BAGU-689657 format. One record per residue (C-alpha): x, y, z. Coordinates in steps of 0.02 Angstrom, whole numbers, always signed. Example, Ala and Ser with C-alpha at 12.3 -4.5 7.8 and 13.67 -1.06 7.14 Angstrom:
% BAGU-689657
       u       v       w
    +615    -225    +390
    +684     -53    +357
END
This chain:
% BAGU-689657
       u       v       w
   -3962   +2035   +6761
   -4089   +1902   +6682
   -4037   +1739   +6600
   -4160   +1673   +6503
   -4145   +1484   +6447
   -4218   +1401   +6284
   -4233   +1213   +6257
   -4077   +1208   +6139
   -3984   +1292   +6289
   -4035   +1136   +6408
   -4019   +1005   +6283
   -3851   +1071   +6257
   -3797   +1063   +6429
   -3869    +901   +6445
   -3763    +819   +6314
   -3617    +904   +6365
   -3632    +834   +6545
   -3674    +656   +6482
   -3522    +652   +6351
   -3414    +719   +6514
   -3472    +601   +6641
   -3450    +452   +6513
   -3277    +499   +6500
   -3253    +517   +6688
   -3351    +392   +6753
   -3337    +258   +6622
   -3411    +114   +6727
   -3575    +224   +6731
   -3707    +218   +6614
   -3771    +394   +6529
   -3865    +343   +6386
   -4025    +411   +6332
   -4155    +329   +6450
   -4045    +268   +6577
   -4075    +297   +6763
   -3917    +409   +6786
   -3969    +508   +6630
   -4142    +535   +6693
   -4089    +570   +6878
   -3928    +643   +6861
   -3907    +724   +6708
   -4061    +800   +6667
   -4070    +883   +6837
   -3906    +961   +6834
   -3914   +1009   +6648
   -4026   +1163   +6695
   -3910   +1216   +6823
   -3762   +1194   +6703
   -3858   +1288   +6558
   -3886   +1425   +6687
   -3711   +1444   +6734
   -3667   +1445   +6549
   -3773   +1585   +6511
   -3710   +1686   +6655
   -3540   +1653   +6606
   -3567   +1698   +6430
   -3671   +1860   +6507
   -3528   +1926   +6593
   -3408   +1890   +6448
   -3521   +2005   +6332
   -3504   +2147   +6477
   -3330   +2155   +6445
   -3337   +2193   +6250
   -3402   +2351   +6183
   -3392   +2281   +6019
   -3510   +2127   +6080
   -3636   +2266   +6136
   -3644   +2362   +5987
   -3664   +2208   +5881
   -3793   +2155   +6007
   -3885   +2312   +6028
   -4030   +2273   +5896
   -4022   +2093   +5891
   -4109   +1953   +6006
   -3961   +1905   +6095
   -4032   +1895   +6259
   -3964   +2060   +6319
   -4094   +2193   +6348
   -4079   +2374   +6340
   -4056   +2397   +6514
   -3910   +2275   +6516
   -3820   +2337   +6373
   -3836   +2520   +6442
   -3764   +2457   +6615
   -3633   +2358   +6523
   -3572   +2524   +6422
   -3578   +2646   +6575
   -3467   +2513   +6670
   -3340   +2483   +6546
   -3309   +2661   +6498
   -3325   +2726   +6661
   -3137   +2638   +6671
   -3098   +2787   +6557
   -3200   +2916   +6662
   -3314   +2941   +6511
   -3487   +2971   +6555
   -3667   +2956   +6476
   -3726   +3117   +6432
   -3881   +3132   +6519
   -3979   +3256   +6396
   -4011   +3438   +6386
   -4156   +3571   +6427
   -4240   +3636   +6289
   -4233   +3837   +6287
   -4345   +3977   +6212
   -4382   +4156   +6238
   -4558   +4178   +6270
   -4665   +4349   +6243
   -4764   +4384   +6393
   -4906   +4508   +6337
   -4987   +4619   +6479
   -5143   +4730   +6479
   -5022   +4879   +6574
   -4842   +4935   +6577
   -4779   +4903   +6746
   -4629   +4826   +6831
   -4675   +4637   +6872
   -4607   +4514   +6968
   -4619   +4324   +6925
   -4582   +4180   +7043
   -4448   +4064   +6981
   -4561   +3907   +7008
   -4697   +3976   +6892
   -4755   +3855   +6766
   -4777   +3891   +6569
   -4874   +3757   +6499
   -4827   +3728   +6315
   -4951   +3579   +6315
   -5040   +3474   +6440
   -4871   +3373   +6479
   -4746   +3504   +6431
   -4706   +3632   +6552
   -4560   +3757   +6549
   -4490   +3876   +6696
   -4397   +4046   +6696
   -4229   +4025   +6646
   -4155   +4107   +6797
   -4041   +4053   +6961
   -4150   +4189   +7059
   -4306   +4150   +7162
   -4385   +4312   +7071
   -4366   +4349   +6890
   -4408   +4548   +6870
   -4483   +4606   +6695
   -4464   +4812   +6721
   -4587   +4923   +6642
   -4436   +4982   +6529
   -4413   +4814   +6448
   -4601   +4817   +6396
   -4636   +4866   +6203
   -4796   +4925   +6151
   -4899   +4829   +6012
   -5005   +4931   +5901
   -5127   +4853   +5778
   -5122   +4909   +5594
   -5253   +5076   +5639
   -5109   +5121   +5752
   -5218   +5092   +5918
   -5115   +5020   +6070
   -5156   +4823   +6094
   -5053   +4775   +6238
   -4875   +4777   +6302
   -4743   +4625   +6272
   -4580   +4572   +6368
   -4449   +4437   +6325
   -4440   +4303   +6446
   -4303   +4162   +6442
   -4377   +3989   +6478
   -4299   +3818   +6506
   -4386   +3659   +6480
   -4444   +3562   +6641
   -4353   +3408   +6593
   -4217   +3353   +6463
   -4271   +3278   +6312
   -4314   +3312   +6125
   -4502   +3305   +6163
   -4472   +3496   +6221
   -4431   +3551   +6059
   -4603   +3631   +5994
   -4629   +3753   +5854
   -4677   +3929   +5883
   -4854   +3937   +5962
   -4955   +3982   +6106
   -4947   +3942   +6275
   -5104   +3853   +6345
   -5089   +3913   +6525
   -4971   +3985   +6669
   -4966   +3928   +6849
   -4896   +4048   +6979
   -4936   +4044   +7178
   -4913   +4222   +7170
   -4997   +4266   +7011
   -4929   +4381   +6870
   -5005   +4555   +6872
   -5082   +4622   +6708
   -5028   +4465   +6603
   -5146   +4417   +6457
   -5057   +4270   +6385
   -4901   +4203   +6326
   -4821   +4141   +6156
   -4665   +4123   +6072
   -4602   +4179   +5889
   -4462   +4052   +5886
   -4462   +3868   +5915
   -4352   +3771   +6041
   -4222   +3640   +5963
   -4092   +3623   +6104
   -4171   +3487   +6217
   -4100   +3315   +6193
   -4127   +3155   +6273
   -4012   +3037   +6376
   -3876   +2972   +6241
   -3911   +2815   +6167
   -3787   +2675   +6194
   -3735   +2658   +6015
   -3695   +2845   +6024
   -3598   +2833   +6182
   -3497   +2709   +6124
   -3471   +2795   +5949
   -3426   +2943   +6052
   -3303   +2848   +6164
   -3193   +2804   +6011
   -3141   +3000   +6003
   -3166   +3025   +6191
   -3026   +2919   +6252
   -2902   +3038   +6217
   -2788   +3172   +6325
   -2916   +3264   +6425
   -2872   +3434   +6415
   -2879   +3573   +6284
   -2733   +3531   +6175
   -2789   +3458   +6011
   -2951   +3437   +5906
   -2996   +3275   +5985
   -2981   +3322   +6147
   -3045   +3485   +6132
   -3208   +3416   +6060
   -3218   +3283   +6197
   -3179   +3393   +6348
   -3296   +3528   +6289
   -3440   +3422   +6244
   -3428   +3318   +6418
   -3420   +3486   +6513
   -3571   +3577   +6415
   -3685   +3432   +6321
   -3770   +3582   +6240
   -3626   +3598   +6125
   -3672   +3526   +5952
   -3514   +3517   +5860
   -3350   +3597   +5866
   -3210   +3645   +5752
   -3034   +3698   +5802
   -2925   +3814   +5689
   -2747   +3819   +5739
   -2568   +3874   +5664
   -2548   +3870   +5503
   -2721   +3842   +5438
   -2784   +3995   +5328
   -2933   +4045   +5436
   -2799   +4090   +5577
   -2770   +4264   +5575
   -2754   +4311   +5779
   -2586   +4248   +5781
   -2530   +4375   +5637
   -2405   +4516   +5675
   -2390   +4665   +5562
   -2310   +4777   +5702
   -2142   +4719   +5677
   -2105   +4805   +5515
   -2184   +4881   +5357
   -2238   +4744   +5232
   -2201   +4603   +5342
   -2328   +4487   +5431
   -2283   +4353   +5537
   -2381   +4206   +5610
   -2305   +4177   +5775
   -2430   +4024   +5834
   -2487   +3988   +6008
   -2660   +4037   +5959
   -2803   +3932   +5915
   -2998   +3969   +5877
   -3139   +3836   +5918
   -3299   +3858   +5826
   -3452   +3797   +5913
   -3624   +3761   +5866
   -3752   +3792   +5992
   -3942   +3819   +6031
   -3982   +4020   +5973
   -4082   +4133   +6085
   -4137   +4308   +6086
   -4045   +4444   +6204
   -4064   +4629   +6235
   -3937   +4766   +6274
   -3966   +4954   +6320
   -3851   +5078   +6310
   -3834   +5282   +6298
   -3778   +5333   +6130
   -3604   +5422   +6122
   -3547   +5381   +6315
   -3418   +5264   +6359
   -3421   +5079   +6376
   -3299   +4959   +6442
   -3200   +4835   +6313
   -3276   +4652   +6318
   -3085   +4588   +6340
   -3029   +4722   +6467
   -2885   +4790   +6386
   -2823   +4961   +6406
   -2812   +5026   +6225
   -2894   +5196   +6211
   -2820   +5355   +6237
   -2915   +5524   +6268
   -2882   +5712   +6282
   -3043   +5795   +6305
   -2973   +5953   +6349
   -2879   +5961   +6189
   -3002   +5876   +6070
   -3164   +5954   +6149
   -3111   +6136   +6232
   -2981   +6159   +6112
   -3072   +6113   +5961
   -2912   +6021   +5905
   -2959   +5832   +5855
   -2841   +5708   +5830
   -2891   +5691   +5635
   -2890   +5880   +5616
   -2708   +5877   +5710
   -2652   +5741   +5569
   -2625   +5593   +5689
   -2623   +5451   +5575
   -2630   +5256   +5577
   -2445   +5202   +5610
   -2408   +5354   +5721
   -2331   +5314   +5892
   -2406   +5389   +6040
   -2258   +5411   +6174
   -2327   +5398   +6353
   -2179   +5487   +6449
   -2270   +5475   +6626
   -2418   +5420   +6714
   -2439   +5224   +6691
   -2309   +5083   +6730
   -2168   +5053   +6618
   -2141   +5248   +6558
   -2081   +5299   +6448
   -2144   +5186   +6320
   -2207   +5196   +6135
   -2373   +5129   +6081
   -2405   +5111   +5892
   -2581   +5198   +5838
   -2690   +5078   +5747
   -2864   +5177   +5731
   -2891   +5373   +5745
   -3058   +5446   +5796
   -3099   +5631   +5825
   -3082   +5605   +6010
   -2995   +5432   +6034
   -2855   +5354   +5968
   -2852   +5148   +5978
   -2678   +5054   +5999
   -2625   +4885   +5942
   -2713   +4749   +6032
   -2535   +4663   +6030
   -2461   +4789   +6136
   -2599   +4873   +6247
   -2555   +5016   +6369
   -2506   +4933   +6535
   -2633   +5026   +6638
   -2777   +5118   +6620
   -2723   +5290   +6691
   -2918   +5335   +6719
   -2938   +5195   +6856
   -2793   +5271   +6967
   -2825   +5408   +7087
   -2733   +5565   +7024
   -2656   +5464   +6869
   -2618   +5620   +6739
   -2516   +5540   +6587
   -2399   +5657   +6473
   -2373   +5612   +6300
   -2335   +5673   +6121
   -2345   +5596   +5960
   -2230   +5565   +5809
   -2150   +5444   +5687
   -1970   +5471   +5737
   -1880   +5387   +5890
   -1841   +5414   +6010
   -1932   +5596   +6052
   -2093   +5559   +5935
   -2113   +5739   +5939
   -2200   +5773   +5763
   -2389   +5823   +5805
   -2403   +6012   +5870
   -2544   +6015   +5991
   -2545   +6199   +5949
   -2433   +6289   +6072
   -2321   +6114   +6119
   -2279   +5960   +6050
   -2287   +5885   +6237
   -2456   +5878   +6322
   -2529   +5832   +6484
   -2703   +5738   +6453
   -2845   +5836   +6543
   -3047   +5811   +6551
   -3152   +5943   +6475
   -3232   +6092   +6562
   -3379   +6044   +6482
   -3510   +5978   +6603
   -3598   +5874   +6465
   -3431   +5793   +6416
   -3390   +5735   +6601
   -3412   +5560   +6547
   -3255   +5578   +6428
   -3108   +5515   +6535
   -2927   +5583   +6500
   -2770   +5474   +6483
   -2761   +5277   +6437
   -2928   +5178   +6467
   -3020   +5020   +6442
   -3172   +5120   +6398
   -3223   +5177   +6236
   -3340   +5309   +6172
   -3382   +5375   +5994
   -3519   +5495   +5943
   -3677   +5408   +5871
   -3616   +5232   +5942
   -3663   +5119   +6078
   -3547   +4967   +6104
   -3615   +4807   +6168
   -3554   +4672   +6282
   -3449   +4524   +6237
   -3548   +4388   +6160
   -3577   +4323   +5971
   -3709   +4409   +5866
   -3783   +4317   +5757
   -3924   +4429   +5680
   -3969   +4603   +5746
   -4186   +4600   +5756
   -4219   +4771   +5827
   -4123   +4936   +5847
   -4240   +5072   +5930
   -4220   +5241   +6026
   -4333   +5211   +6165
   -4341   +5397   +6233
   -4349   +5503   +6090
   -4419   +5692   +6125
   -4593   +5704   +6102
   -4596   +5800   +5947
   -4457   +5708   +5864
   -4482   +5714   +5683
   -4416   +5534   +5673
   -4524   +5460   +5794
   -4643   +5313   +5752
   -4811   +5350   +5822
   -4854   +5164   +5822
   -4710   +5104   +5937
   -4668   +5269   +6021
   -4488   +5246   +5974
   -4363   +5280   +5831
   -4340   +5125   +5730
   -4193   +5090   +5632
   -4241   +4943   +5524
   -4113   +4937   +5389
   -3933   +4884   +5413
   -3795   +4968   +5308
   -3614   +4934   +5289
   -3580   +5124   +5261
   -3615   +5280   +5385
   -3795   +5281   +5403
   -3904   +5413   +5322
   -4063   +5484   +5364
   -4230   +5392   +5314
   -4348   +5487   +5198
   -4497   +5427   +5290
   -4524   +5371   +5463
   -4460   +5196   +5502
   -4325   +5195   +5368
   -4181   +5250   +5448
   -4025   +5150   +5444
   -3895   +5068   +5581
   -3720   +5009   +5549
   -3635   +4860   +5644
   -3450   +4893   +5668
   -3326   +4771   +5728
   -3171   +4839   +5792
   -3071   +4681   +5812
   -3131   +4569   +5660
   -3010   +4441   +5702
   -3107   +4400   +5854
   -3270   +4423   +5784
   -3408   +4315   +5855
   -3324   +4279   +6018
   -3362   +4363   +6203
   -3192   +4470   +6154
   -3269   +4543   +6007
   -3291   +4739   +6008
   -3453   +4759   +5928
   -3534   +4940   +5903
   -3700   +4991   +5839
   -3687   +5142   +5768
   -3845   +5270   +5739
   -3763   +5424   +5698
   -3791   +5490   +5541
   -3637   +5520   +5421
   -3677   +5705   +5412
   -3730   +5722   +5588
   -3647   +5602   +5706
   -3702   +5675   +5863
   -3908   +5679   +5823
   -3949   +5536   +5940
   -3817   +5566   +6088
   -3871   +5561   +6249
   -4019   +5434   +6201
   -4056   +5261   +6248
   -4025   +5136   +6121
   -4112   +4957   +6142
   -4020   +4821   +6027
   -4103   +4645   +6024
   -4009   +4517   +5937
   -3990   +4316   +5911
   -3845   +4253   +6003
   -3802   +4083   +6093
   -3866   +4095   +6278
   -3749   +3959   +6341
   -3595   +4043   +6258
   -3530   +4149   +6399
   -3505   +3985   +6511
   -3385   +3895   +6380
   -3295   +4040   +6364
   -3256   +4067   +6543
   -3194   +3895   +6574
   -3073   +3912   +6415
   -3007   +4049   +6482
   -3002   +3985   +6659
   -2825   +3976   +6746
   -2857   +3798   +6791
   -2929   +3716   +6622
   -2828   +3828   +6505
   -2677   +3788   +6412
   -2556   +3900   +6494
   -2440   +3909   +6337
   -2567   +3957   +6215
   -2715   +4087   +6176
   -2886   +3998   +6154
   -3027   +4079   +6094
   -3206   +4002   +6090
   -3307   +4090   +5948
   -3463   +4066   +5855
   -3464   +4016   +5669
   -3509   +4172   +5552
   -3694   +4169   +5501
   -3780   +4159   +5333
   -3952   +4180   +5338
   -4051   +4114   +5204
   -4227   +4170   +5135
   -4333   +4144   +4987
   -4501   +4214   +4917
   -4590   +4059   +4844
   -4743   +4041   +4744
   -4850   +3908   +4747
   -5022   +3855   +4676
   -5142   +3744   +4768
   -5234   +3579   +4681
   -5415   +3612   +4657
   -5433   +3437   +4720
   -5376   +3458   +4878
   -5436   +3557   +5032
   -5280   +3684   +5107
   -5242   +3606   +5282
   -5097   +3705   +5326
   -5061   +3895   +5345
   -4919   +4008   +5245
   -4851   +4013   +5427
   -4842   +3830   +5450
   -4756   +3805   +5271
   -4631   +3928   +5305
   -4590   +3863   +5475
   -4565   +3695   +5392
   -4446   +3775   +5259
   -4345   +3850   +5395
   -4325   +3696   +5491
   -4271   +3593   +5325
   -4141   +3719   +5298
   -4064   +3726   +5483
   -4072   +3538   +5468
   -3990   +3529   +5313
   -3812   +3441   +5299
   -3719   +3587   +5216
   -3586   +3464   +5159
   -3701   +3429   +5027
   -3762   +3579   +4932
   -3938   +3650   +4960
   -4022   +3715   +4816
   -4202   +3764   +4732
   -4240   +3590   +4693
   -4218   +3523   +4878
   -4355   +3648   +4936
   -4477   +3616   +4800
   -4467   +3429   +4837
   -4499   +3456   +5015
   -4627   +3564   +4982
   -4733   +3449   +4877
   -4665   +3295   +4985
   -4759   +3374   +5142
   -4911   +3471   +5077
   -5013   +3371   +4967
   -5132   +3537   +4950
   -4975   +3593   +4847
   -5004   +3574   +4656
   -4861   +3671   +4596
   -4701   +3761   +4664
   -4646   +3899   +4538
   -4462   +3939   +4506
   -4391   +4057   +4640
   -4223   +4133   +4690
   -4132   +4090   +4855
   -4068   +4253   +4933
   -3939   +4241   +5075
   -3830   +4362   +5185
   -3664   +4325   +5243
   -3612   +4423   +5407
   -3429   +4469   +5397
   -3307   +4470   +5540
   -3300   +4672   +5524
   -3491   +4690   +5539
   -3549   +4703   +5357
   -3655   +4604   +5254
   -3644   +4523   +5091
   -3797   +4495   +4993
   -3808   +4345   +4882
   -3939   +4269   +4770
   -3930   +4105   +4681
   -4042   +4011   +4547
   -3950   +3854   +4582
   -3851   +3796   +4734
   -3812   +3902   +4900
   -3640   +3935   +4907
   -3529   +4078   +4981
   -3419   +4037   +4831
   -3457   +4108   +4649
   -3417   +4005   +4505
   -3452   +4001   +4321
   -3582   +3858   +4332
   -3663   +3878   +4518
   -3783   +4021   +4471
   -3719   +4132   +4624
   -3709   +4314   +4622
   -3669   +4459   +4742
   -3828   +4586   +4744
   -3740   +4722   +4846
   -3569   +4735   +4784
   -3580   +4928   +4777
   -3608   +4948   +4972
   -3463   +4832   +5014
   -3335   +4927   +5089
   -3164   +4859   +5036
   -3015   +4842   +5160
   -2882   +4955   +5130
   -2756   +4808   +5115
   -2856   +4744   +4968
   -2863   +4898   +4904
   -2673   +4914   +4915
   -2667   +4759   +4816
   -2783   +4840   +4673
   -2942   +4769   +4727
   -3070   +4910   +4730
   -3228   +4810   +4729
   -3305   +4657   +4777
   -3379   +4590   +4612
   -3303   +4425   +4548
   -3265   +4268   +4629
   -3076   +4307   +4635
   -3117   +4475   +4727
   -3226   +4376   +4842
   -3079   +4232   +4883
   -2965   +4381   +4918
   -3076   +4452   +5036
   -3111   +4296   +5125
   -2931   +4254   +5126
   -2903   +4433   +5206
   -3055   +4399   +5344
   -3016   +4215   +5387
   -3179   +4156   +5309
   -3195   +3980   +5230
   -3339   +3845   +5212
   -3300   +3772   +5369
   -3318   +3930   +5467
   -3488   +3972   +5427
   -3659   +3908   +5481
   -3813   +3918   +5372
   -3976   +3964   +5461
   -4144   +4023   +5425
   -4305   +4087   +5517
   -4497   +4068   +5469
   -4492   +4274   +5433
   -4364   +4253   +5290
   -4465   +4131   +5206
   -4617   +4212   +5106
   -4758   +4089   +5046
   -4884   +4168   +4917
   -5031   +4079   +4823
   -5024   +4113   +4637
   -5207   +4115   +4566
END
């Protein structure tokens, strides 16, 4: 603590002492020029001024209001003093300053040869001469397998190198580590990295933040002084952001709000919907990253939420050829489990019917997964009417015992109740938000496969569809479909998400092949989900789900004309990245429109003389996996009005939910149709997030 005294402080102290002593010692003379004034008062004036300054300083340390008022003034309190004051005062409420977050990015390592490579965790990846990154792992060694390396070919189809994605984390916290896409200067590894040519990254990093400023700390404290558990908006925001500083913002949706769907129950009776409460969803904003999953098409995969909701009888549906659909099983039927699991006999309502699987309601899953019980055999019947539920004839009987198939190629299909799912043409992903699928490929096609792309050695599925995929007319035009089986839990760790590559007229064409899926997600998300679900931290009487907002990906094709008097200094790639960054940083409480992008281009690039009018296109990813494609000549909005210039460009491809069809809505073309779809799906302006990437912004030059 440093006390700085001015001449004014000393003069004020001298005057005070002279006045006080004149009253206390009336027989003494303390006038200016007197001996007592010169020897006693002036000598002690310095000491008194110092003590007075110290008292004022200590008083100021007790007031956050004083700190806020003085932070940017010459009050004698320096920044370190104010930081210390704020830390000490707010520690009385167990509130601590955020220490900053680490920037993260996904780097592309280029190798001259495909081989499994081990990289030490202390390897330094230098983005600049001052900014180093390390592999984002808790292990001492990070292994890049040969299977994870993808070949890169030039425009003539010649092999260039092999690329593998590796997650990196900044060496220190701070926003200095938020760097744009580019190439690393060098890599330092004590053990070396075999076959490594160079390292770059196609996406910038934006997650890094510096130590929280005193003004931000005090502002946050106003909401942080609250109940310190996950029970209301303010406390949820406070607790989660203290536990996970990488969280940028939160939004909690609870009972009675239109976006809350998880507390709705339709199983009670036909045409009745009840909101039972006890559920709330917290939507997070976090830095995105890339993730890769591999799975065998058509095989079984565990449900991310661990619920036993699947029923199979391979002997019936495979060996006998009587699929559940051909037998007439329908949603609403009751599968009556007579023996084999806890709580029998008991009925379960069928929600979804596939040829080889039945899914029951998430609200009432099976009490056990019989395929995890030694010797577990399940006896069952299916029907409408209680108490016997024997309306479905299985060929020779109305009651069966589920059994596995004798076909060795179907040995992965278990019998009875299960928490594992399978469907021809499908690969089910692990539980995490999926912001955008960036790559879908069969990595082990047959050597003579007609769909194999010779430039990659894989079968690529570049086109996303809302309906069952169809075969591509030429190589590299095939389709894939994203299906979310529990859309009320979409963009969460409990979402059941499948990638479908089975063609509508040949669903098993790729079964048994390895499907590699790359997608954008939130790397920090699983830890936050686990925290909110932990028995020690969650609210015991409530069902709390952490989610990501539904993404809206914005793109544009922009034509510009350069000034003839200015030499161009920026590339199209740099301009695209600038526009994408501008969109990502835009406050969507305002309306983004074409003029905003035009203004930003002209302001930041003197080489651009003219920006020609253009349309903004954007895709909203719905909770069920479908995509609505929009275009606008005016503002960006997920709503359609008579005046905002927004239109839907893929109305014919949107599959309308049966519930809306029952209400007479057979297509989504108008603003009213769209509002009904949003109400059904739990979508609002609050639960979406607008994003962009450089590859979605195309800049071209008009001569």
